[in-house]
C-alpha positions in Angstrom: 28.1 18.9 0.0 24.9 20.5 -2.1 21.8 21.5 -0.9 19.3 18.8 0.1 15.6 19.6 0.6 14.7 18.8 4.0 10.3 18.1 4.8 9.0 19.3 7.4 8.6 17.2 10.9 4.4 17.8 11.0 3.1 14.2 11.2 1.3 13.5 14.9 1.3 9.5 16.1 -2.5 9.1 15.4 -2.3 10.7 12.2 0.5 7.5 11.6 -1.8 5.6 12.5 -4.3 6.8 10.1 -2.1 7.0 7.0 -1.2 3.1 8.1 -5.0 1.5 8.5 -7.0 4.1 6.1 -4.1 3.0 3.3 -4.6 -0.8 4.5 -8.4 -1.0 3.8 -8.8 1.6 0.9 -11.8 0.3 -1.4 -11.3 -3.1 -1.5 -13.1 -3.9 2.2 -16.6 -2.5 0.0 -16.2 -3.4 -3.3 -14.4 -7.4 -3.4 -15.6 -9.4 -0.5 -17.9 -11.5 -3.0 -14.9 -11.6 -5.5 -12.6 -13.0 -2.4 -15.3 -15.4 -1.3 -15.6 -16.6 -5.0 -11.7 -18.0 -4.6 -11.7 -19.1 -1.4 -15.4 -19.2 0.5 -16.0 -16.6 3.4 -13.5 -18.7 6.1 -10.9 -19.0 4.1 -10.8 -15.4 3.3 -10.8 -14.3 6.9 -8.2 -17.1 7.9 -6.0 -16.5 5.0 -6.3 -12.6 5.7 -5.4 -12.7 9.4 -2.2 -15.0 8.4 -1.7 -11.9 6.1 -1.6 -9.9 8.9 0.7 -11.8 11.2 3.3 -12.5 8.2 2.8 -8.5 7.8 3.7 -7.9 11.6 6.7 -10.5 10.8 8.1 -8.5 8.1 6.8 -5.7 10.4 9.6 -6.3 13.2 12.5 -5.5 10.3 10.4 -2.1 9.2 10.0 -0.9 12.8 14.2 -1.1 13.3 15.1 0.5 9.5 12.7 3.7 10.6 14.1 4.1 14.0 17.6 4.0 12.4 16.7 5.9 9.2 13.5 8.1 9.7 14.2 9.7 5.9 11.8 9.5 3.5 12.1 6.9 0.1 11.5 3.7 2.6 12.3 0.4 1.1 14.1 2.9 -1.6 16.5 4.6 1.4 17.0 0.9 3.1 17.9 -0.4 -0.3 20.4 2.0 -1.0 22.2 1.5 2.7 22.8 -2.2 2.3 22.6 -3.0 -0.9 23.4 -0.1 -3.1 22.6 2.3 -5.9 21.7 -0.5 -8.2 19.7 -2.2 -5.9 17.8 1.2 -4.8 16.7 2.2 -8.4 15.1 -1.3 -9.2 13.4 -1.4 -5.5 11.9 2.2 -5.9 11.0 1.4 -9.6 8.9 -1.4 -8.8 7.2 0.6 -5.3 6.3 3.3 -7.4 4.4 1.0 -9.4 2.1 -0.8 -6.5 1.8 2.7 -5.1 0.6 4.3 -7.8 -1.9 1.0 -8.7 -3.4 1.7 -6.4 -4.1 5.5 -6.4 -5.6 4.3 -9.8 -7.7 1.9 -8.2 -9.0 4.2 -5.5 -10.3 6.4 -8.1 -12.0 3.2 -10.2 -13.5 2.3 -7.3 -15.4 5.4 -6.8 -16.2 6.0 -10.0 -18.5 2.1 -9.4 -20.2 3.7 -6.7 -21.0 6.3 -8.4 -22.2 3.9 -11.5 -23.7 1.7 -8.8 -25.7 4.4 -6.8 -26.4 6.8 -9.1 -26.5 5.4 -12.4 -28.5 7.9 -14.3 -26.1 10.9 -13.3 -22.9 8.3 -13.7 -23.6 6.3 -17.1 -23.7 9.3 -19.4 -21.3 9.5 -22.6 -20.9 6.2 -23.5 -18.0 6.0 -25.0 -16.6 2.2 -25.6 -16.2 -1.6 -23.7 -12.4 -2.5 -22.4 -12.9 -6.3 -21.3 -16.3 -6.2 -21.5 -16.7 -3.1 -19.1 -18.1 -0.4 -20.6 -17.1 3.2 -20.0 -18.9 6.2 -19.9 -17.3 10.1 -19.9 -19.3 10.0 -16.2 -17.5 8.0 -14.5 -13.7 9.1 -16.0 -14.7 12.8 -14.9 -16.0 11.5 -11.1 -12.0 9.4 -10.9 -10.3 12.3 -12.2 -11.9 14.6 -10.3 -11.2 12.7 -7.0 -7.8 12.3 -8.1 -7.7 16.7 -8.6 -8.9 17.1 -5.2 -6.8 15.2 -3.1 -3.6 16.4 -5.1 -4.4 19.6 -4.3 -4.9 18.5 -0.8 -1.7 16.8 -0.6 0.0 19.9 -1.7 -1.7 22.1 0.7 0.6 20.6 3.6 1.1 17.2 5.5 -0.8 18.4 8.5 -3.6 18.9 6.1 -3.7 15.9 5.1 -2.6 13.8 8.2 -5.9 15.3 9.7 -8.1 14.7 7.6 -6.9 11.0 7.2 -7.7 10.7 10.6 -11.0 11.7 10.6 -11.5 9.7 7.2 -10.0 6.4 9.3 -13.0 6.8 12.3 -15.9 7.4 9.8 -15.0 4.4 8.4 -14.9 1.8 11.1 -17.3 3.3 12.4 -19.5 3.0 9.2 -18.4 -0.6 9.2 -18.9 -1.5 12.7 -22.5 -0.2 12.3 -22.7 -1.8 9.1 -22.0 -5.7 10.3 -23.7 -5.2 13.5 -27.3 -4.3 10.8 -26.2 -7.1 8.7 -25.9 -9.3 11.6 -28.9 -8.4 13.3 -31.5 -8.3 9.8 -34.5 -11.0 10.2 -33.1 -12.4 6.6 -30.1 -12.6 7.5 -27.8 -16.4 8.8 -25.0 -17.1 9.4 -26.0 -20.4 7.8 -25.3 -17.8 4.5 -21.7 -18.5 4.8 -22.0 -22.3 4.2 -19.8 -23.9 2.5 -17.1 -22.0 4.8 -14.7 -22.7 1.9 -14.2 -22.6 -1.7 -15.7 -26.5 -2.4 -13.4 -27.3 -5.7 -10.2 -26.1 -4.1 -10.7 -27.4 -0.5 -9.4 -25.7 2.5 -5.1 -25.3 2.3 -6.1 -24.1 -1.4 -8.8 -21.9 0.1 -6.7 -19.7 2.4 -3.4 -19.6 0.0 -4.9 -18.0 -2.7 -5.8 -15.6 -0.3 -2.2 -15.2 1.7 -0.6 -14.8 -2.2 -3.1 -11.7 -2.3 -2.2 -10.0 1.7 1.0 -8.3 0.4 -1.6 -5.9 -2.2 -4.0 -6.4 0.8 -1.5 -4.9 3.8 -0.1 -2.0 1.8 -0.4 1.1 3.8 1.4 0.0 6.6 4.8 0.7 4.9 3.5 3.7 4.1 5.1 4.7 7.0 8.3 4.4 6.6 7.4 6.7 3.3 6.1 9.3 6.1 9.3 9.0 8.7 11.4 12.4 7.5 7.6 14.4 9.0 7.2 12.7 12.3 7.6 15.1 15.1 7.7 12.3 17.6 10.7 9.6 17.8 11.2 7.2 15.6 11.2 4.5 17.7 7.0 3.8 18.1 6.5 3.1 14.5 6.6 -0.4 15.3 3.5 -0.1 18.0 2.0 2.4 15.1 2.5 -0.9 12.4 1.3 -3.6 14.7 -1.9 -1.6 15.6 -2.8 -0.4 11.9 -1.9 -3.8 10.6 -4.7 -5.6 13.4 -7.1 -3.0 13.0 -7.2 -3.8 9.1 -6.9 -7.7 9.9 -10.3 -6.7 11.8 -11.8 -4.1 9.5 -11.5 -7.1 7.0 -13.4 -9.7 8.8 -16.0 -7.2 9.1 -16.2 -6.9 5.8 -16.3 -10.8 5.2 -19.3 -11.3 7.5 -21.7 -8.1 7.1 -21.5 -9.4 3.1 -21.4 -12.9 4.1 -24.6 -13.0 6.2 -27.2 -11.7 4.5 -27.4 -13.6 1.5 -25.5 -17.1 0.7 -22.3 -16.3 -0.8 -22.6 -18.5 -3.3 -25.5 -17.4 -4.7 -23.7 -13.7 -5.3 -21.1 -15.0 -6.8 -23.0 -16.8 -9.5 -25.3 -13.8 -9.4 -22.3 -12.3 -11.0 -23.0 -8.3 -10.1 -21.1 -5.5 -10.5 -21.0 -4.3 -6.6 -21.7 -7.8 -4.9 -21.7 -6.4 -2.0 -23.9 -3.7 -2.6 -26.9 -5.7 -3.9 -26.8 -7.7 -0.2 -27.4 -4.9 1.9 -29.5 -2.6 -0.7 -31.6 -6.0 -0.5 -31.5 -6.2 2.7 -32.3 -1.9 4.2 -32.8 -0.9 0.8 -31.1 2.8 0.0 -31.0 3.4 4.0 -28.5 0.1 3.6 -27.0 1.5 0.5 -26.2 5.4 2.2 -23.9 3.5 5.2 -22.2 1.3 3.1 -21.2 3.9 0.5 -20.6 6.2 3.2 -18.3 3.5 4.9 -16.9 2.8 0.8 -16.2 6.7 0.2 -14.3 7.1 3.5 -12.0 4.2 2.6 -11.7 5.2 -1.4 -10.8 8.9 0.6 -8.0 6.8 2.9 -7.1 5.1 0.2 -6.2 8.5 -2.2 -4.9 10.2 0.7 -2.4 7.7 2.2 -1.1 6.6 -1.3 -0.6 10.3 -2.6 1.7 10.4 0.4 3.5 7.9 -0.2 3.6 7.8 -3.8 5.0 11.5 -3.6 7.9 10.7 -1.0 9.3 8.1 -2.6 9.7 10.2 -5.7 10.5 12.9 -3.9 13.8 11.1 -2.1 14.4 8.9 -5.7 14.1 12.6 -7.2 16.2 14.3 -4.2 19.1 11.3 -5.0 19.4 11.8 -8.8 17.8 9.2 -9.8 14.9 11.1 -11.7 15.3 14.4 -12.8 16.2 16.6 -9.8 12.4 18.4 -10.2 11.7 15.4 -8.1 13.3 16.9 -5.8 12.1 20.3 -4.8 9.8 21.5 -2.6 6.6 23.9 -2.9 7.9 27.2 -2.2 5.1 28.0 0.1 3.3 24.7 1.6 6.8 22.8 1.5 5.7 19.5 0.0 7.3 17.1 -2.9 4.1 19.0 -5.4 6.0 17.6 -8.5 5.5 14.4 -7.2 2.1 15.1 -6.4 1.1 16.4 -9.5 2.3 13.5 -11.9 1.1 11.2 -9.3 -2.2 12.7 -10.2 -1.3 13.2 -14.3 -0.1 9.4 -14.6 -3.6 7.6 -12.2 -5.7 10.1 -14.1 -4.8 8.1 -17.5 -6.6 4.8 -15.5 -10.0 5.7 -15.7 -10.1 5.6 -19.5 -9.7 1.7 -18.7 -12.6 0.6 -16.8 -12.8 -1.3 -13.9 -11.6 -4.8 -15.3 -8.9 -4.0 -16.8 -7.9 -1.9 -13.5 -8.3 -5.0 -11.5 -5.4 -6.4 -13.3 -3.1 -4.0 -12.3 -3.9 -5.1 -8.9 -2.0 -8.9 -8.6 1.1 -6.7 -10.1 1.2 -3.8 -8.1 0.9 -6.8 -5.3 4.5 -7.9 -7.0 6.2 -4.4 -6.7 5.1 -4.3 -2.8 6.6 -7.8 -2.1 9.6 -6.6 -3.6 9.6 -3.7 -1.4 9.3 -6.0 1.1 11.7 -8.6 0.7 14.7 -5.3 0.6 13.5 -4.4 4.0 13.5 -7.7 5.4 17.4 -8.2 3.8 18.8 -5.6 4.7 17.6 -5.9 8.5 18.7 -9.6 8.8 22.3 -8.6 7.6 22.1 -5.7 10.1 20.6 -7.6 13.2 23.4 -10.0 14.5 23.7 -13.3 16.9 25.8 -12.1 18.5 28.8 -9.5 20.5 31.5 -10.5 18.2 29.7 -10.0 15.1 28.7 -5.7 16.2 32.5 -5.5 16.9 33.5 -6.4 13.4 30.4 -4.3 11.5 30.9 -0.6 11.5 27.4 -0.3 10.7 24.4 0.4 12.9 24.2 -3.1 13.4 22.6 -4.7 17.1 22.8 -7.8 19.0 19.4 -9.3 18.9 19.3 -12.6 18.0 15.0 -12.9 18.1 15.1 -9.6 15.7 17.5 -11.5 13.5 15.5 -14.9 13.3 12.0 -12.5 12.6 13.4 -10.5 9.8 14.9 -14.0 8.3 11.3 -15.5 8.8 10.2 -11.7 6.8 12.7 -12.6 3.8 10.8 -16.1 3.6 7.9 -15.2 3.6 8.1 -12.1 0.8 10.5 -15.1 -1.3 6.9 -17.0 -0.8 4.5 -14.0 -1.9 7.1 -13.5 -4.5 6.8 -17.4 -5.6 2.9 -17.6 -5.3 2.4 -15.2 -7.7 4.9 -16.1 -10.7 4.8 -20.2 -10.4 2.6 -21.3 -12.7 -0.3 -23.5 -11.2 -0.1 -21.7 -7.5 -3.1 -19.8 -6.3 -2.0 -17.1 -6.9 -0.9 -17.2 -10.4 -0.2 -13.7 -12.1 -3.0 -13.4 -15.8 -1.7 -12.8 -18.7 -2.9 -9.3 -18.9 -1.0 -9.0 -15.6 2.1 -10.1 -17.6 1.8 -8.1 -20.3 1.4 -4.9 -18.3 4.6 -5.8 -15.7 6.3 -6.5 -18.4 5.6 -3.0 -20.0 6.3 -1.7 -17.1 9.8 -3.1 -16.8 10.7 -2.4 -20.4 10.4 1.4 -19.5 12.4 0.9 -16.6 14.9 -0.4 -18.1 15.1 2.2 -20.7 14.9 4.8 -18.3 17.5 3.1 -16.2 20.0 2.8 -19.2 19.4 6.0 -20.3 20.6 7.8 -17.1 22.8 5.5 -16.0 26.7 7.3 -16.6 25.2 10.3 -14.5 23.4 8.0 -12.0 26.5 5.9 -12.3 29.2 9.5 -11.4 27.1 10.6 -8.4 30.3 10.6 -5.7 29.0 8.0 -3.1 29.9 10.4 0.0 27.5 12.5 -2.1 25.1 9.9 -2.6 24.8 9.1 1.3 24.1 12.5 1.7 21.1 12.6 -0.7 19.4 10.0 0.6 20.5 9.4 3.8 20.9 12.7 5.1 22.1 13.6 8.2 22.3 9.4 9.4 25.6 9.4 8.2 28.6 10.5 9.9 30.4 13.1 7.4 33.8 12.0 9.2 34.2 8.8 8.1 31.8 8.7 4.5 32.9 4.8 3.8 31.0 3.5 7.4 27.9 3.9 8.2 28.0 5.3 12.1 24.4 6.6 12.9 25.3 10.4 14.1 21.5 9.8 16.5 22.9 6.9 17.8 26.1 8.8 18.9 24.2 11.2 20.2 23.0 9.3 22.5 25.9 7.4 23.3 27.5 11.2 24.5 
């Protein structure tokens, strides 16, 4: 077989937790609380996110199993290939790349937004143009691009460095958020009565909750960075599900704190009507002045750093897996000669997302919904493949030569994951649903689909010509028995049996 590049096993369990949790929180918990409350009201947001966390844990059952059996870079891309073949793998990988890159770009733009709010005299220099009512300045573009460059360098220099940094950022994020929430609750002007009405009056409780559940795939995207990093675990992949659950519970807790901290300080309806660029920032500044802004800005920066760092890692590993499989140009499947990291994927992500700051915050928000759709598609593939591998009875396993296992309850949960993924998808694409994509998001989505179609058609012949056993080798590596290339007997399981 041709040589297959292999990533080094350097990531510790608490680093992987930090990659998942930090990626799930990112900038949104500090920038968007007022926007979310305008959609659903405070309690509608909290319940919606908690339901979303439960649904993500159900989906995580499938991920935990697949990571344990296929600890290779690529995550859902590899699972789609294993269960459904190379064409489904391309489709899944293309949409997942969209979701990941969108979040890298959004985190960079959030850092520029922070600078625009805290240091407007410095950031709002070099006015360039307006997009969707948003003034774009050269200062904010420079800040965002500088952050992209710094985190690209950090990730190129090794997974150990980025993993340790991620853990430190996450501890600082949690500490800052807890301190901020306590400070806002005990402020003399704060009151839980400011959370009234608990749901958005115009649409009612149920629709309010559903509107938030619809964006849960985007809000919690990050736990699926765990399978992207699986090839670099220096611990047993069997711990994956526990790490997924802990990271999702921590993310749900963090989102709840962010809503409470924002909502108690001022009537949320008044904050929505004010139409502030950064509602949470205004509320905290009104309560504690510059000191409050320093604390909030610190927590926000940690969230931005964890989002940038985590999604640089996951995007580059996905591109690396697709390059190693010859779906993307072979350069993506090469490792840095010194640091042994997928540097081409990291640099490609930096360059492509570096375009985003030039479009302003409002235009970038259109990408959020589009990225949620891409991630939802990836969730579906992971759950569907797991559903096929879990079996109701021993007889089904006897008739299946894959690494399927008898586990009725996990098969049922994977089925719920499939249903949840389809429900998330429908909430985004069915006209009239609370989470229906806006026109700008549809335009951006069709552009991405068109680019993918053109790319696939130009590489179709060469992609189809790769022999199946060679493709197995590139994507699944040592987790396929070479003696029986038409089946999928897992080598690790065979060794355990011996």
